[in-house]
All heavy atoms as a GROMACS GRO file, in nm:
protein
  504
    1MET      N    1  -0.704  -1.933  -0.143
    1MET     CA    2  -0.671  -1.862  -0.023
    1MET      C    3  -0.638  -1.723  -0.060
    1MET      O    4  -0.576  -1.688  -0.164
    1MET     CB    5  -0.543  -1.926   0.022
    1MET     CG    6  -0.484  -1.844   0.143
    1MET     SD    7  -0.334  -1.883   0.213
    1MET     CE    8  -0.269  -2.026   0.157
    2LYS      N    9  -0.695  -1.624   0.016
    2LYS     CA   10  -0.665  -1.492   0.000
    2LYS      C   11  -0.531  -1.451   0.025
    2LYS      O   12  -0.462  -1.507   0.125
    2LYS     CB   13  -0.771  -1.399   0.085
    2LYS     CG   14  -0.906  -1.417   0.039
    2LYS     CD   15  -0.994  -1.308   0.110
    2LYS     CE   16  -1.129  -1.307   0.049
    2LYS     NZ   17  -1.217  -1.206   0.113
    3GLN      N   18  -0.478  -1.356  -0.051
    3GLN     CA   19  -0.340  -1.297  -0.028
    3GLN      C   20  -0.347  -1.144  -0.043
    3GLN      O   21  -0.444  -1.091  -0.094
    3GLN     CB   22  -0.241  -1.362  -0.130
    3GLN     CG   23  -0.228  -1.506  -0.107
    3GLN     CD   24  -0.135  -1.555  -0.226
    3GLN    OE1   25  -0.154  -1.534  -0.339
    3GLN    NE2   26  -0.036  -1.647  -0.174
    4LEU      N   27  -0.240  -1.081  -0.007
    4LEU     CA   28  -0.222  -0.934  -0.033
    4LEU      C   29  -0.145  -0.919  -0.155
    4LEU      O   30  -0.040  -0.980  -0.167
    4LEU     CB   31  -0.164  -0.863   0.086
    4LEU     CG   32  -0.251  -0.840   0.209
    4LEU    CD1   33  -0.168  -0.771   0.325
    4LEU    CD2   34  -0.375  -0.753   0.171
    5PHE      N   35  -0.192  -0.827  -0.243
    5PHE     CA   36  -0.108  -0.807  -0.365
    5PHE      C   37  -0.098  -0.647  -0.379
    5PHE      O   38  -0.193  -0.575  -0.332
    5PHE     CB   39  -0.195  -0.855  -0.495
    5PHE     CG   40  -0.203  -1.004  -0.497
    5PHE    CD1   41  -0.329  -1.068  -0.449
    5PHE    CD2   42  -0.116  -1.088  -0.548
    5PHE    CE1   43  -0.338  -1.194  -0.442
    5PHE    CE2   44  -0.129  -1.217  -0.549
    5PHE     CZ   45  -0.248  -1.285  -0.505
    6SER      N   46   0.005  -0.607  -0.445
    6SER     CA   47   0.009  -0.463  -0.492
    6SER      C   48   0.025  -0.476  -0.645
    6SER      O   49   0.105  -0.548  -0.703
    6SER     CB   50   0.147  -0.396  -0.447
    6SER     OG   51   0.138  -0.374  -0.301
    7VAL      N   52  -0.073  -0.402  -0.710
    7VAL     CA   53  -0.096  -0.429  -0.852
    7VAL      C   54  -0.090  -0.285  -0.927
    7VAL      O   55  -0.151  -0.189  -0.878
    7VAL     CB   56  -0.227  -0.497  -0.879
    7VAL    CG1   57  -0.265  -0.515  -1.024
    7VAL    CG2   58  -0.247  -0.620  -0.786
    8ALA      N   59  -0.027  -0.290  -1.039
    8ALA     CA   60  -0.027  -0.165  -1.123
    8ALA      C   61  -0.120  -0.195  -1.238
    8ALA      O   62  -0.132  -0.302  -1.298
    8ALA     CB   63   0.101  -0.128  -1.175
    9VAL      N   64  -0.219  -0.093  -1.271
    9VAL     CA   65  -0.302  -0.102  -1.379
    9VAL      C   66  -0.275   0.006  -1.469
    9VAL      O   67  -0.251   0.127  -1.434
    9VAL     CB   68  -0.459  -0.092  -1.323
    9VAL    CG1   69  -0.549  -0.096  -1.443
    9VAL    CG2   70  -0.492  -0.196  -1.222
   10TYR      N   71  -0.249  -0.019  -1.598
   10TYR     CA   72  -0.207   0.073  -1.698
   10TYR      C   73  -0.261   0.046  -1.840
   10TYR      O   74  -0.292  -0.064  -1.866
   10TYR     CB   75  -0.060   0.083  -1.699
   10TYR     CG   76   0.018  -0.051  -1.725
   10TYR    CD1   77   0.051  -0.095  -1.846
   10TYR    CD2   78   0.050  -0.132  -1.616
   10TYR    CE1   79   0.108  -0.221  -1.866
   10TYR    CE2   80   0.112  -0.256  -1.628
   10TYR     CZ   81   0.139  -0.301  -1.761
   10TYR     OH   82   0.205  -0.414  -1.780
   11PRO      N   83  -0.260   0.156  -1.922
   11PRO     CA   84  -0.313   0.135  -2.057
   11PRO      C   85  -0.211   0.059  -2.145
   11PRO      O   86  -0.085   0.066  -2.120
   11PRO     CB   87  -0.330   0.276  -2.106
   11PRO     CG   88  -0.240   0.357  -2.024
   11PRO     CD   89  -0.228   0.296  -1.896
   12PRO      N   90  -0.250  -0.010  -2.257
   12PRO     CA   91  -0.155  -0.081  -2.341
   12PRO      C   92  -0.046   0.013  -2.394
   12PRO      O   93  -0.067   0.136  -2.428
   12PRO     CB   94  -0.242  -0.123  -2.454
   12PRO     CG   95  -0.379  -0.126  -2.402
   12PRO     CD   96  -0.387  -0.014  -2.299
   13GLY      N   97   0.076  -0.024  -2.389
   13GLY     CA   98   0.191   0.039  -2.436
   13GLY      C   99   0.244   0.158  -2.356
   13GLY      O  100   0.333   0.230  -2.394
   14ASP      N  101   0.202   0.165  -2.230
   14ASP     CA  102   0.240   0.285  -2.144
   14ASP      C  103   0.240   0.234  -2.000
   14ASP      O  104   0.158   0.270  -1.925
   14ASP     CB  105   0.143   0.407  -2.159
   14ASP     CG  106   0.205   0.528  -2.089
   14ASP    OD1  107   0.307   0.526  -2.041
   14ASP    OD2  108   0.135   0.634  -2.092
   15SER      N  109   0.330   0.153  -1.964
   15SER     CA  110   0.346   0.101  -1.833
   15SER      C  111   0.376   0.205  -1.730
   15SER      O  112   0.368   0.175  -1.601
   15SER     CB  113   0.430  -0.027  -1.831
   15SER     OG  114   0.558   0.008  -1.853
   16PHE      N  115   0.435   0.316  -1.761
   16PHE     CA  116   0.467   0.416  -1.671
   16PHE      C  117   0.343   0.494  -1.616
   16PHE      O  118   0.334   0.530  -1.501
   16PHE     CB  119   0.570   0.516  -1.723
   16PHE     CG  120   0.616   0.620  -1.622
   16PHE    CD1  121   0.713   0.570  -1.526
   16PHE    CD2  122   0.572   0.748  -1.615
   16PHE    CE1  123   0.760   0.655  -1.430
   16PHE    CE2  124   0.623   0.829  -1.524
   16PHE     CZ  125   0.710   0.787  -1.424
   17THR      N  126   0.244   0.514  -1.709
   17THR     CA  127   0.110   0.589  -1.667
   17THR      C  128   0.025   0.491  -1.610
   17THR      O  129  -0.035   0.409  -1.682
   17THR     CB  130   0.052   0.654  -1.789
   17THR    OG1  131   0.152   0.748  -1.844
   17THR    CG2  132  -0.065   0.729  -1.743
   18ARG      N  133   0.016   0.474  -1.472
   18ARG     CA  134  -0.053   0.367  -1.408
   18ARG      C  135  -0.119   0.413  -1.280
   18ARG      O  136  -0.078   0.512  -1.223
   18ARG     CB  137   0.039   0.254  -1.387
   18ARG     CG  138   0.166   0.294  -1.303
   18ARG     CD  139   0.258   0.175  -1.291
   18ARG     NE  140   0.387   0.223  -1.236
   18ARG     CZ  141   0.500   0.154  -1.242
   18ARG    NH1  142   0.508   0.042  -1.307
   18ARG    NH2  143   0.600   0.211  -1.203
   19VAL      N  144  -0.202   0.329  -1.234
   19VAL     CA  145  -0.269   0.344  -1.109
   19VAL      C  146  -0.225   0.226  -1.028
   19VAL      O  147  -0.231   0.108  -1.071
   19VAL     CB  148  -0.426   0.338  -1.120
   19VAL    CG1  149  -0.487   0.344  -0.975
   19VAL    CG2  150  -0.476   0.453  -1.204
   20VAL      N  151  -0.163   0.251  -0.907
   20VAL     CA  152  -0.118   0.142  -0.826
   20VAL      C  153  -0.216   0.117  -0.712
   20VAL      O  154  -0.256   0.211  -0.642
   20VAL     CB  155   0.021   0.176  -0.760
   20VAL    CG1  156   0.078   0.061  -0.664
   20VAL    CG2  157   0.122   0.194  -0.874
   21ILE      N  158  -0.247  -0.009  -0.710
   21ILE     CA  159  -0.352  -0.054  -0.590
   21ILE      C  160  -0.270  -0.128  -0.492
   21ILE      O  161  -0.231  -0.247  -0.521
   21ILE     CB  162  -0.472  -0.138  -0.658
   21ILE    CG1  163  -0.525  -0.066  -0.773
   21ILE    CG2  164  -0.560  -0.177  -0.543
   21ILE    CD1  165  -0.592   0.069  -0.753
   22PRO      N  166  -0.235  -0.074  -0.375
   22PRO     CA  167  -0.161  -0.153  -0.275
   22PRO      C  168  -0.255  -0.232  -0.183
   22PRO      O  169  -0.371  -0.198  -0.174
   22PRO     CB  170  -0.089  -0.037  -0.196
   22PRO     CG  171  -0.174   0.066  -0.207
   22PRO     CD  172  -0.241   0.062  -0.347
   23ASN      N  173  -0.198  -0.338  -0.125
   23ASN     CA  174  -0.282  -0.410  -0.028
   23ASN      C  175  -0.408  -0.470  -0.075
   23ASN      O  176  -0.512  -0.451  -0.002
   23ASN     CB  177  -0.290  -0.325   0.095
   23ASN     CG  178  -0.158  -0.293   0.162
   23ASN    OD1  179  -0.067  -0.368   0.156
   23ASN    ND2  180  -0.145  -0.171   0.204
   24LEU      N  181  -0.412  -0.511  -0.195
   24LEU     CA  182  -0.538  -0.568  -0.249
   24LEU      C  183  -0.556  -0.705  -0.201
   24LEU      O  184  -0.469  -0.797  -0.227
   24LEU     CB  185  -0.534  -0.560  -0.404
   24LEU     CG  186  -0.646  -0.627  -0.479
   24LEU    CD1  187  -0.769  -0.532  -0.458
   24LEU    CD2  188  -0.611  -0.621  -0.634
   25GLU      N  189  -0.649  -0.726  -0.124
   25GLU     CA  190  -0.682  -0.868  -0.060
   25GLU      C  191  -0.781  -0.945  -0.136
   25GLU      O  192  -0.896  -0.915  -0.151
   25GLU     CB  193  -0.729  -0.851   0.086
   25GLU     CG  194  -0.741  -0.979   0.157
   25GLU     CD  195  -0.790  -0.968   0.303
   25GLU    OE1  196  -0.774  -0.858   0.358
   25GLU    OE2  197  -0.840  -1.066   0.352
   26CYS      N  198  -0.720  -1.047  -0.204
   26CYS     CA  199  -0.817  -1.128  -0.288
   26CYS      C  200  -0.736  -1.267  -0.314
   26CYS      O  201  -0.631  -1.285  -0.272
   26CYS     CB  202  -0.865  -1.067  -0.414
   26CYS     SG  203  -0.727  -1.014  -0.521
   27GLU      N  204  -0.807  -1.354  -0.391
   27GLU     CA  205  -0.738  -1.474  -0.438
   27GLU      C  206  -0.673  -1.436  -0.568
   27GLU      O  207  -0.714  -1.350  -0.645
   27GLU     CB  208  -0.847  -1.581  -0.446
   27GLU     CG  209  -0.908  -1.622  -0.320
   27GLU     CD  210  -0.991  -1.740  -0.319
   27GLU    OE1  211  -0.990  -1.820  -0.420
   27GLU    OE2  212  -1.076  -1.752  -0.225
   28LEU      N  213  -0.575  -1.519  -0.600
   28LEU     CA  214  -0.492  -1.494  -0.720
   28LEU      C  215  -0.566  -1.476  -0.849
   28LEU      O  216  -0.554  -1.387  -0.927
   28LEU     CB  217  -0.388  -1.606  -0.736
   28LEU     CG  218  -0.292  -1.596  -0.856
   28LEU    CD1  219  -0.215  -1.459  -0.851
   28LEU    CD2  220  -0.206  -1.710  -0.864
   29HIS      N  221  -0.672  -1.571  -0.868
   29HIS     CA  222  -0.753  -1.561  -0.987
   29HIS      C  223  -0.850  -1.439  -0.993
   29HIS      O  224  -0.908  -1.406  -1.090
   29HIS     CB  225  -0.840  -1.690  -1.008
   29HIS     CG  226  -0.945  -1.703  -0.901
   29HIS    ND1  227  -0.925  -1.747  -0.776
   29HIS    CD2  228  -1.085  -1.670  -0.912
   29HIS    CE1  229  -1.046  -1.750  -0.713
   29HIS    NE2  230  -1.134  -1.707  -0.798
   30GLN      N  231  -0.849  -1.369  -0.880
   30GLN     CA  232  -0.939  -1.232  -0.878
   30GLN      C  233  -0.861  -1.107  -0.892
   30GLN      O  234  -0.918  -1.001  -0.904
   30GLN     CB  235  -1.014  -1.232  -0.735
   30GLN     CG  236  -1.106  -1.352  -0.714
   30GLN     CD  237  -1.149  -1.344  -0.566
   30GLN    OE1  238  -1.075  -1.336  -0.481
   30GLN    NE2  239  -1.279  -1.364  -0.550
   31VAL      N  240  -0.731  -1.120  -0.895
   31VAL     CA  241  -0.642  -0.999  -0.896
   31VAL      C  242  -0.667  -0.900  -1.007
   31VAL      O  243  -0.686  -0.786  -0.984
   31VAL     CB  244  -0.498  -1.034  -0.892
   31VAL    CG1  245  -0.400  -0.918  -0.913
   31VAL    CG2  246  -0.454  -1.112  -0.766
   32ALA      N  247  -0.665  -0.945  -1.128
   32ALA     CA  248  -0.689  -0.851  -1.243
   32ALA      C  249  -0.820  -0.782  -1.244
   32ALA      O  250  -0.817  -0.664  -1.247
   32ALA     CB  251  -0.667  -0.934  -1.369
   33ASP      N  252  -0.929  -0.860  -1.226
   33ASP     CA  253  -1.062  -0.797  -1.228
   33ASP      C  254  -1.075  -0.701  -1.103
   33ASP      O  255  -1.133  -0.591  -1.118
   33ASP     CB  256  -1.168  -0.902  -1.229
   33ASP     CG  257  -1.185  -0.968  -1.357
   33ASP    OD1  258  -1.134  -0.912  -1.464
   33ASP    OD2  259  -1.245  -1.078  -1.371
   34SER      N  260  -1.034  -0.741  -0.987
   34SER     CA  261  -1.048  -0.658  -0.873
   34SER      C  262  -0.965  -0.535  -0.873
   34SER      O  263  -1.007  -0.415  -0.849
   34SER     CB  264  -1.000  -0.735  -0.751
   34SER     OG  265  -1.021  -0.664  -0.635
   35ALA      N  266  -0.835  -0.538  -0.932
   35ALA     CA  267  -0.754  -0.419  -0.952
   35ALA      C  268  -0.811  -0.326  -1.046
   35ALA      O  269  -0.811  -0.206  -1.029
   35ALA     CB  270  -0.609  -0.472  -0.982
   36LYS      N  271  -0.858  -0.382  -1.161
   36LYS     CA  272  -0.924  -0.301  -1.263
   36LYS      C  273  -1.041  -0.220  -1.209
   36LYS      O  274  -1.070  -0.110  -1.240
   36LYS     CB  275  -0.966  -0.382  -1.387
   36LYS     CG  276  -0.836  -0.427  -1.465
   36LYS     CD  277  -0.882  -0.519  -1.577
   36LYS     CE  278  -0.760  -0.573  -1.659
   36LYS     NZ  279  -0.804  -0.661  -1.769
   37GLY      N  280  -1.128  -0.293  -1.126
   37GLY     CA  281  -1.242  -0.233  -1.058
   37GLY      C  282  -1.201  -0.110  -0.971
   37GLY      O  283  -1.257  -0.010  -0.966
   38HIS      N  284  -1.099  -0.137  -0.886
   38HIS     CA  285  -1.046  -0.027  -0.794
   38HIS      C  286  -0.992   0.084  -0.883
   38HIS      O  287  -1.008   0.198  -0.847
   38HIS     CB  288  -0.951  -0.087  -0.706
   38HIS     CG  289  -1.002  -0.166  -0.594
   38HIS    ND1  290  -1.069  -0.115  -0.481
   38HIS    CD2  291  -1.009  -0.302  -0.569
   38HIS    CE1  292  -1.115  -0.210  -0.407
   38HIS    NE2  293  -1.081  -0.326  -0.450
   39ALA      N  294  -0.910   0.052  -0.982
   39ALA     CA  295  -0.850   0.159  -1.074
   39ALA      C  296  -0.968   0.251  -1.139
   39ALA      O  297  -0.954   0.368  -1.140
   39ALA     CB  298  -0.758   0.100  -1.173
   40HIS      N  299  -1.066   0.183  -1.187
   40HIS     CA  300  -1.177   0.256  -1.248
   40HIS      C  301  -1.237   0.343  -1.151
   40HIS      O  302  -1.272   0.462  -1.173
   40HIS     CB  303  -1.275   0.156  -1.311
   40HIS     CG  304  -1.382   0.223  -1.384
   40HIS    ND1  305  -1.512   0.234  -1.324
   40HIS    CD2  306  -1.387   0.280  -1.504
   40HIS    CE1  307  -1.592   0.310  -1.404
   40HIS    NE2  308  -1.514   0.337  -1.515
   41ALA      N  309  -1.267   0.299  -1.033
   41ALA     CA  310  -1.328   0.374  -0.925
   41ALA      C  311  -1.245   0.492  -0.886
   41ALA      O  312  -1.298   0.599  -0.870
   41ALA     CB  313  -1.360   0.285  -0.802
   42ALA      N  314  -1.115   0.475  -0.881
   42ALA     CA  315  -1.023   0.584  -0.847
   42ALA      C  316  -1.031   0.686  -0.960
   42ALA      O  317  -1.028   0.817  -0.930
   42ALA     CB  318  -0.886   0.532  -0.835
   43LEU      N  319  -1.031   0.647  -1.088
   43LEU     CA  320  -1.020   0.739  -1.203
   43LEU      C  321  -1.156   0.815  -1.206
   43LEU      O  322  -1.157   0.938  -1.231
   43LEU     CB  323  -1.003   0.670  -1.331
   43LEU     CG  324  -0.864   0.609  -1.349
   43LEU    CD1  325  -0.859   0.520  -1.468
   43LEU    CD2  326  -0.764   0.715  -1.352
   44VAL      N  327  -1.265   0.756  -1.183
   44VAL     CA  328  -1.398   0.828  -1.177
   44VAL      C  329  -1.398   0.921  -1.062
   44VAL      O  330  -1.436   1.045  -1.086
   44VAL     CB  331  -1.512   0.725  -1.160
   44VAL    CG1  332  -1.643   0.792  -1.132
   44VAL    CG2  333  -1.526   0.639  -1.282
   45ALA      N  334  -1.356   0.882  -0.944
   45ALA     CA  335  -1.348   0.982  -0.830
   45ALA      C  336  -1.255   1.093  -0.860
   45ALA      O  337  -1.288   1.214  -0.830
   45ALA     CB  338  -1.300   0.904  -0.705
   46LEU      N  339  -1.145   1.072  -0.910
   46LEU     CA  340  -1.040   1.177  -0.941
   46LEU      C  341  -1.088   1.273  -1.050
   46LEU      O  342  -1.064   1.393  -1.041
   46LEU     CB  343  -0.914   1.118  -0.986
   46LEU     CG  344  -0.827   1.051  -0.885
   46LEU    CD1  345  -0.713   0.980  -0.942
   46LEU    CD2  346  -0.777   1.148  -0.782
   47ALA      N  347  -1.176   1.227  -1.149
   47ALA     CA  348  -1.230   1.309  -1.251
   47ALA      C  349  -1.328   1.408  -1.201
   47ALA      O  350  -1.352   1.509  -1.266
   47ALA     CB  351  -1.289   1.214  -1.358
   48LYS      N  352  -1.381   1.381  -1.083
   48LYS     CA  353  -1.480   1.471  -1.024
   48LYS      C  354  -1.426   1.597  -0.957
   48LYS      O  355  -1.503   1.680  -0.918
   48LYS     CB  356  -1.573   1.400  -0.929
   48LYS     CG  357  -1.656   1.288  -1.002
   48LYS     CD  358  -1.740   1.214  -0.901
   48LYS     CE  359  -1.825   1.106  -0.976
   48LYS     NZ  360  -1.905   1.030  -0.870
   49VAL      N  361  -1.294   1.593  -0.928
   49VAL     CA  362  -1.230   1.711  -0.850
   49VAL      C  363  -1.113   1.749  -0.928
   49VAL      O  364  -1.050   1.686  -1.012
   49VAL     CB  365  -1.186   1.663  -0.711
   49VAL    CG1  366  -1.314   1.627  -0.631
   49VAL    CG2  367  -1.091   1.548  -0.711
   50SER      N  368  -1.074   1.877  -0.898
   50SER     CA  369  -0.956   1.938  -0.953
   50SER      C  370  -0.824   1.858  -0.916
   50SER      O  371  -0.810   1.824  -0.802
   50SER     CB  372  -0.942   2.083  -0.918
   50SER     OG  373  -0.812   2.140  -0.941
   51PRO      N  374  -0.728   1.852  -1.009
   51PRO     CA  375  -0.598   1.789  -0.974
   51PRO      C  376  -0.534   1.849  -0.852
   51PRO      O  377  -0.462   1.786  -0.778
   51PRO     CB  378  -0.512   1.796  -1.094
   51PRO     CG  379  -0.613   1.799  -1.209
   51PRO     CD  380  -0.733   1.872  -1.156
   52ALA      N  381  -0.559   1.982  -0.831
   52ALA     CA  382  -0.504   2.054  -0.716
   52ALA      C  383  -0.558   1.992  -0.587
   52ALA      O  384  -0.493   2.006  -0.476
   52ALA     CB  385  -0.540   2.197  -0.723
   53ASP      N  386  -0.665   1.933  -0.588
   53ASP     CA  387  -0.732   1.869  -0.467
   53ASP      C  388  -0.702   1.727  -0.445
   53ASP      O  389  -0.750   1.661  -0.351
   53ASP     CB  390  -0.876   1.892  -0.466
   53ASP     CG  391  -0.915   2.041  -0.459
   53ASP    OD1  392  -0.839   2.112  -0.389
   53ASP    OD2  393  -1.020   2.083  -0.529
   54TRP      N  394  -0.629   1.663  -0.538
   54TRP     CA  395  -0.599   1.518  -0.532
   54TRP      C  396  -0.509   1.506  -0.413
   54TRP      O  397  -0.417   1.580  -0.385
   54TRP     CB  398  -0.533   1.466  -0.655
   54TRP     CG  399  -0.624   1.470  -0.777
   54TRP    CD1  400  -0.759   1.498  -0.780
   54TRP    CD2  401  -0.592   1.420  -0.907
   54TRP    NE1  402  -0.803   1.486  -0.917
   54TRP    CE2  403  -0.698   1.431  -0.983
   54TRP    CE3  404  -0.467   1.376  -0.960
   54TRP    CZ2  405  -0.698   1.403  -1.124
   54TRP    CZ3  406  -0.468   1.349  -1.100
   54TRP    CH2  407  -0.581   1.361  -1.180
   55HIS      N  408  -0.516   1.389  -0.348
   55HIS     CA  409  -0.423   1.346  -0.234
   55HIS      C  410  -0.320   1.240  -0.292
   55HIS      O  411  -0.362   1.166  -0.385
   55HIS     CB  412  -0.499   1.281  -0.117
   55HIS     CG  413  -0.587   1.381  -0.055
   55HIS    ND1  414  -0.645   1.357   0.072
   55HIS    CD2  415  -0.634   1.508  -0.094
   55HIS    CE1  416  -0.715   1.464   0.104
   55HIS    NE2  417  -0.710   1.557   0.019
   56THR      N  418  -0.202   1.246  -0.231
   56THR     CA  419  -0.100   1.146  -0.278
   56THR      C  420  -0.043   1.078  -0.152
   56THR      O  421  -0.056   1.132  -0.044
   56THR     CB  422   0.013   1.205  -0.359
   56THR    OG1  423   0.081   1.305  -0.274
   56THR    CG2  424  -0.043   1.279  -0.482
   57SER      N  425   0.011   0.961  -0.180
   57SER     CA  426   0.084   0.896  -0.061
   57SER      C  427   0.204   0.816  -0.127
   57SER      O  428   0.197   0.753  -0.237
   57SER     CB  429   0.001   0.801   0.022
   57SER     OG  430  -0.045   0.702  -0.055
   58ILE      N  431   0.315   0.822  -0.068
   58ILE     CA  432   0.438   0.746  -0.107
   58ILE      C  433   0.415   0.602  -0.078
   58ILE      O  434   0.390   0.561   0.039
   58ILE     CB  435   0.553   0.800  -0.039
   58ILE    CG1  436   0.579   0.944  -0.081
   58ILE    CG2  437   0.677   0.719  -0.082
   58ILE    CD1  438   0.695   1.013  -0.009
   59VAL      N  439   0.427   0.510  -0.178
   59VAL     CA  440   0.407   0.369  -0.152
   59VAL      C  441   0.536   0.298  -0.150
   59VAL      O  442   0.548   0.185  -0.107
   59VAL     CB  443   0.305   0.307  -0.251
   59VAL    CG1  444   0.161   0.369  -0.225
   59VAL    CG2  445   0.358   0.319  -0.392
   60SER      N  446   0.645   0.364  -0.202
   60SER     CA  447   0.777   0.307  -0.199
   60SER      C  448   0.874   0.411  -0.209
   60SER      O  449   0.856   0.520  -0.275
   60SER     CB  450   0.788   0.201  -0.318
   60SER     OG  451   0.917   0.143  -0.318
   61GLN      N  452   1.000   0.389  -0.151
   61GLN     CA  453   1.108   0.483  -0.169
   61GLN      C  454   1.239   0.412  -0.159
   61GLN      O  455   1.255   0.324  -0.088
   61GLN     CB  456   1.099   0.581  -0.040
   61GLN     CG  457   1.213   0.689  -0.037
   61GLN     CD  458   1.196   0.778   0.077
   61GLN    OE1  459   1.089   0.789   0.140
   61GLN    NE2  460   1.302   0.849   0.106
   62THR      N  461   1.334   0.465  -0.243
   62THR     CA  462   1.466   0.397  -0.255
   62THR      C  463   1.566   0.509  -0.274
   62THR      O  464   1.543   0.601  -0.354
   62THR     CB  465   1.469   0.296  -0.368
   62THR    OG1  466   1.370   0.202  -0.356
   62THR    CG2  467   1.602   0.238  -0.385
   63ASP      N  468   1.675   0.509  -0.207
   63ASP     CA  469   1.787   0.597  -0.213
   63ASP      C  470   1.862   0.554  -0.346
   63ASP      O  471   1.884   0.433  -0.361
   63ASP     CB  472   1.872   0.598  -0.101
   63ASP     CG  473   1.808   0.673   0.018
   63ASP    OD1  474   1.716   0.752   0.006
   63ASP    OD2  475   1.847   0.635   0.141
   64VAL      N  476   1.900   0.648  -0.418
   64VAL     CA  477   1.985   0.626  -0.539
   64VAL      C  478   2.121   0.688  -0.524
   64VAL      O  479   2.132   0.806  -0.481
   64VAL     CB  480   1.913   0.686  -0.674
   64VAL    CG1  481   2.002   0.655  -0.786
   64VAL    CG2  482   1.782   0.612  -0.677
   65SER      N  483   2.235   0.612  -0.552
   65SER     CA  484   2.356   0.673  -0.540
   65SER      C  485   2.447   0.633  -0.658
   65SER      O  486   2.428   0.520  -0.722
   65SER     CB  487   2.432   0.640  -0.410
   65SER     OG  488   2.451   0.500  -0.399
   66ASP      N  489   2.536   0.710  -0.708
   66ASP     CA  490   2.625   0.674  -0.817
   66ASP      C  491   2.739   0.584  -0.753
   66ASP      O  492   2.787   0.607  -0.643
   66ASP     CB  493   2.690   0.796  -0.879
   66ASP     CG  494   2.585   0.879  -0.947
   66ASP    OD1  495   2.483   0.829  -0.998
   66ASP    OD2  496   2.602   1.005  -0.954
   67ILE      N  497   2.772   0.489  -0.839
   67ILE     CA  498   2.892   0.405  -0.798
   67ILE      C  499   3.013   0.432  -0.871
   67ILE      O  500   3.016   0.479  -0.973
   67ILE     CB  501   2.842   0.258  -0.833
   67ILE    CG1  502   2.728   0.210  -0.751
   67ILE    CG2  503   2.968   0.159  -0.805
   67ILE    CD1  504   2.681   0.075  -0.775
   0.00000   0.00000   0.00000
């Protein structure tokens, strides 16, 4: 059964440097390969333009307060 997943793709040893793929619609056994394919396509597309021209969108936001 297809589901929606939000997936982070990152290099070994550096989980902070990642590409996040939100709303990935696939079956559980397809998640890793599908996310890696989308991340690769994103990196190839980003490599073709200057970082100044990249677009961003907020996918999550949380307020932080001291206790």
